[in-house]
C-alpha positions, 0 to 999 in steps of 0.5 A, spaced: 650 704 795 651 710 790 650 717 789 645 719 784 641 726 782 634 726 780 633 729 773 626 728 772 620 723 773 616 718 769 609 716 769 606 708 767 599 707 769 599 699 767 604 697 772 605 690 777 600 692 782 606 691 788 608 698 784 601 702 785 602 708 788 610 708 788 612 714 784 618 712 779 624 718 778 629 718 773 636 718 776 643 719 773 649 717 777 654 722 780 660 722 783 662 724 790 663 732 788 655 731 784 658 731 777 654 726 773 658 720 771 653 715 769 647 713 764 640 716 766 635 710 770 629 709 774 628 708 781 622 708 786 622 713 791 621 712 798 623 718 801 619 724 797 625 726 793 624 731 788 627 734 781 635 736 783 636 732 789 642 729 790 640 721 794 643 715 796 640 709 792 641 701 793 640 696 787 639 689 785 637 685 791 638 691 796 633 694 793 628 690 794 629 690 803 626 698 804 619 696 808 615 700 801 619 695 796 620 688 799 618 682 795 617 688 790 620 687 782 625 693 784 632 693 782 632 700 784 630 705 790 631 712 792 633 711 800 636 717 802 636 725 800 643 727 801 644 733 806 651 734 805 657 731 802 664 731 805 670 728 802 677 728 804 675 733 810 672 738 804 664 740 804 663 738 796 655 738 797 651 741 802 643 742 800 640 749 800 
């Protein structure tokens, strides 16, 4: 699993039929404190995340293990919205 922040949305009207009705969000991987550390990428949203949310994602074959993405051509999925992060006994993120 990776921690990422939702930085935008994308719209695709022509796509594989198994992706119809699925929201596609643009993410950027972050470190454990929520600081950007990676390149932007697109993920299928299964939990109604929004821009600014810190989320947990799965990639590769693990991305196809959720109920909504099973047997779909998906390489990355948002499977959780993070409420808080605690690292070394210190809360480094809390959703407001």
